[in-house]
N, C-alpha and C positions, 0 to 999 in steps of 0.2 A: 059284269054279267053279259051285257050286250056284245062287248068285244069278244068274249069267249064264244058266243054263238056264231059270230061272223067268222071266226077262225075255224070253227068246226064245220060250218057250211062250206067254206073255201076248200078245206081238206077233203070233204066228201065229194065235192064237184070235181076236184083235181083227180081223185082216185077213180071216179066213175066214168070219166071221159076216156074214150079209147085213144090210144096214141098210135099213129101210123109211123112205122119206121122201116128202113130198108134192112134186109137181113144180111147183106154182104156189101162190102165196099165196091166201088165201081171197077177197080182193077181186078179184084178177085172174081167178080161176076163175069167180066170180059174174058178172063182166062178160062173159067170153067164152062162158059157157053160155047167157046170155040171147040170144035171136035177134033182138033189137030193132035193134041197130046192128052191122052186119058190118064197117063201116069201122074200128071200134075193134079188132076181132079181127084184121083184116088188118094194122093198125098194130103190134099186139103181135107178130104173127108176123114182120113185117119187122124189128122190133127184135131179135128173137131171132136171125134170120139174120145181121144186122150184128154182133151181139155174138159170134156163133160164127165168123164169117169173119175178123175182125181177127187173132186169134192165129195162124190158119193162114197168113195173109199175112205176118205178122212172122216166123214160122218159115221160110217159103219165102225171104224176103229174106235172112235169116241164112244159110241153106244156100247161097244163091247166092254170097254174099260169101266163105264158107268154100271153096266149090268154086273160085271165081275165084282165091283166095289160094293154094290147093293146086296149081293148074295153072300158076301164074306163077313 
């Protein structure tokens, strides 16, 4: 029982502490901060949008099939 409480406390402390991370790797940041080539920055931004959109599309398709299955 005591061990269980220790694990729960550790998990809560771990989840409640903020984690500071860098949003970009050093090379990406250096390329994007230089104002020489804006096409590279636009390409990176478009890549981020595509990477972000795919999971949302997959979840939407999943919910569609679940909705369709529940109503039939």
